[in-house]
NUDO-695511 format. One record per residue (C-alpha): residue number from 0; residue in three letters; z, y, x. Coordinates in Angstrom, 1 decimal, decimal comma. Example, Ala and Ser with C-alpha at 12.3 -4.5 7.8 and 13.67 -1.06 7.14 Angstrom:
2
marlum:mikol:z:y:x
0:Ala:7,8:-4,5:12,3
1:Ser:7,1:-1,1:13,7
# end
This chain:
139
marlum:mikol:z:y:x
0:Ser:79,9:67,9:146,3
1:Gly:80,9:71,5:145,6
2:Thr:78,9:72,0:142,4
3:Ile:80,2:72,0:138,9
4:Pro:78,3:69,9:136,5
5:Asn:76,5:71,6:133,6
6:Ser:78,6:69,6:131,1
7:Phe:81,7:71,5:132,3
8:Tyr:80,0:74,8:131,3
9:Tyr:78,8:73,4:128,0
10:Gly:82,3:72,2:127,3
11:Ile:83,8:75,7:127,9
12:Met:81,1:77,3:125,8
13:Phe:81,7:74,8:122,9
14:Asn:85,4:75,4:123,0
15:Leu:85,0:79,2:123,1
16:Ser:82,6:79,0:120,2
17:Asn:85,1:76,9:118,2
18:Phe:87,9:79,4:119,1
19:Trp:85,9:82,5:117,9
20:Gly:84,8:80,6:114,8
21:Ser:88,4:79,7:113,9
22:Leu:89,5:83,3:114,7
23:His:86,8:84,7:112,4
24:Phe:87,9:82,2:109,6
25:Trp:91,6:83,2:109,8
26:Ala:90,8:86,9:110,0
27:Ala:88,6:86,7:106,9
28:Phe:91,3:84,6:105,2
29:Phe:94,1:87,2:105,8
30:Ile:91,9:90,2:104,9
31:Glu:90,9:88,5:101,7
32:Asn:94,6:87,8:100,8
33:Leu:95,5:91,4:101,7
34:Asn:92,8:92,7:99,5
35:Asn:93,9:90,4:96,7
36:Asp:97,5:91,7:97,0
37:Arg:96,3:95,3:96,8
38:Lys:94,2:94,5:93,7
39:Lys:97,3:92,9:92,1
40:Met:99,4:96,0:92,9
41:Thr:96,9:98,3:91,3
42:Asp:96,9:96,2:88,1
43:Tyr:100,5:96,8:87,2
44:Lys:100,8:98,7:83,9
45:Leu:103,3:101,5:83,9
46:Ile:105,6:101,4:80,8
47:Asn:107,6:104,4:79,8
48:Asn:110,6:102,7:78,1
49:Glu:111,9:105,8:76,3
50:Asn:114,8:103,9:74,6
51:Ser:116,2:102,7:77,9
52:Arg:115,2:106,0:79,6
53:Arg:113,3:104,3:82,4
54:Tyr:109,8:103,7:83,7
55:Glu:109,1:100,1:84,4
56:Phe:106,6:97,4:85,4
57:Gln:106,9:93,9:83,9
58:Ile:105,9:91,4:86,6
59:Asp:106,4:87,7:86,1
60:Gly:109,5:88,1:84,0
61:Phe:111,0:90,7:86,3
62:Ile:111,4:94,4:85,6
63:Pro:111,2:96,9:88,5
64:Lys:112,3:100,3:87,2
65:Ile:113,0:103,9:87,7
66:Glu:115,7:105,4:85,5
67:Tyr:115,4:109,0:84,4
68:Ile:117,0:111,8:82,4
69:Leu:114,5:114,0:80,5
70:Ser:115,7:117,5:79,5
71:Glu:114,5:119,3:76,5
72:Asn:113,0:122,1:78,6
73:Gly:110,5:119,9:80,5
74:Glu:112,5:118,7:83,5
75:Ile:112,7:115,1:84,5
76:Tyr:115,5:113,8:86,8
77:Leu:114,6:110,5:88,5
78:Thr:118,1:109,0:89,1
79:His:117,7:105,4:90,3
80:Thr:115,0:103,0:91,5
81:Glu:115,5:99,2:91,4
82:Val:113,4:96,3:92,3
83:Pro:114,6:92,7:91,6
84:Pro:115,3:90,8:94,8
85:Ala:112,4:88,3:94,1
86:Leu:109,9:91,2:94,2
87:Glu:111,3:93,1:97,2
88:Gly:109,2:93,7:100,3
89:Lys:105,9:93,8:98,4
90:Gly:105,4:97,6:98,0
91:Ile:106,2:97,5:94,3
92:Ala:108,8:100,3:94,4
93:Ser:106,3:102,6:96,2
94:Arg:103,6:101,7:93,7
95:Leu:106,0:102,3:90,8
96:Val:106,9:105,8:92,2
97:Leu:103,3:106,6:92,6
98:Lys:102,5:105,8:89,0
99:Val:105,6:107,6:87,8
100:Leu:104,6:110,7:89,7
101:Gln:101,1:110,5:88,3
102:Asp:102,6:110,3:84,8
103:Ile:104,9:113,3:85,4
104:Glu:102,0:115,3:86,7
105:His:99,9:114,4:83,6
106:Lys:102,8:115,5:81,3
107:Asn:103,3:118,7:83,3
108:Leu:107,0:118,0:83,8
109:Arg:109,2:119,6:86,5
110:Leu:110,7:116,9:88,8
111:Val:114,2:116,7:90,2
112:Pro:114,2:113,6:92,5
113:Leu:117,9:112,5:92,6
114:Cys:117,0:109,0:93,7
115:Pro:116,9:108,7:97,5
116:Phe:113,9:106,3:97,4
117:Val:111,9:108,7:95,3
118:Ala:112,9:111,6:97,5
119:Gly:111,9:109,6:100,6
120:Tyr:108,6:108,7:99,0
121:Ile:107,8:112,4:98,4
122:Gln:108,8:113,2:102,0
123:Lys:106,2:110,7:103,2
124:His:103,6:111,9:100,6
125:Pro:104,1:115,7:100,6
126:Glu:101,2:116,2:98,2
127:Trp:103,7:115,4:95,4
128:Lys:106,1:118,2:96,3
129:Lys:104,1:120,4:93,9
130:Leu:105,9:118,6:91,0
131:Ile:109,4:119,4:92,3
132:Met:111,3:122,0:90,3
133:Arg:111,5:125,4:92,1
134:Gly:114,7:125,7:94,1
135:Val:115,1:121,9:94,6
136:Gly:114,6:120,6:98,1
137:Val:113,7:117,2:99,3
138:Glu:115,5:116,5:102,6
# end
């Protein structure tokens, strides 16, 4: 008569406990998978395929690549970035650009980013503008 039985409160508390437990499980699951994806991305080995004039990764039989022209006076023109459709949407092109820029820096080359994707990456990460050949803008 006007009072709510204790079993009602215990039922709510039990259901909330299950909800938070499930939420914690799924959050941990997604974070672990995200971390695994990041680990996989960092493990790609950059290959400088000089015969084909391109930087590339070899991933499960697919070859994401950045084509280039290397001049005799230390300039490198990045002309085209391509990721096979099966690998799109996984951040592979960005990871490839990063590793290519690191290699260019290590080799002390002057960069001319003719590829729109590379130019866009440098716009988003202005710390790499230091590699761009004097007089070349990234818009």
